[in-house]
Steps between C-alpha positions, in 0.01 A plus 500: 500500500772744625820536304794319646781716632845415384764472765751781484845368430750630748870525462726283715559640847871564428421725201209674674701597806795618295298731278231638730690568819857517382598828664254530787777566754615801298146637512486442878817700557374785277142516626527371854344683789811436699745746342568738212840363401757695306597351166776235508527486878572127508754523219740716701830347601531643850291355785518840672349678197224240469413537869511882481273503197251259662498708819445822308217341296334350808506826690368705207232256386143593580365164377660270756292336769769384744779697662789605269744232621253216443405628156860538386610161635198320355563646154865394515403150615234481232756582231747239628232230526353571155841492331550149640744281313559767235675725751879455484677433829690833481171698467341300780794584728462870419126498558533308827766747611250775414264346757763548766563859389128565507484378862785738587337795329176446689691440825375141542691222668 
């Protein structure tokens, strides 16, 4: 008669998700194929500096798959979306203004 397997006890979903994938968005921004970002790019206070840094990173990156504008804008949007409710309104305004500056720098409408 085969030995009976005991069921593995799992942690509640809330604990499991908090411990195993707590900082996955940080890993995405560091190891993404979209861009090689400079450190602290999203922490800058000026939308113009954020846009300039993203543009520079997108144009220099050898790992991106899309055109530089799309890569830069998608990384900025990704950061805004992942921050979610934890992003203060003042930071969100700065980052959304950086989207506009990014469009200007790439000569998009």
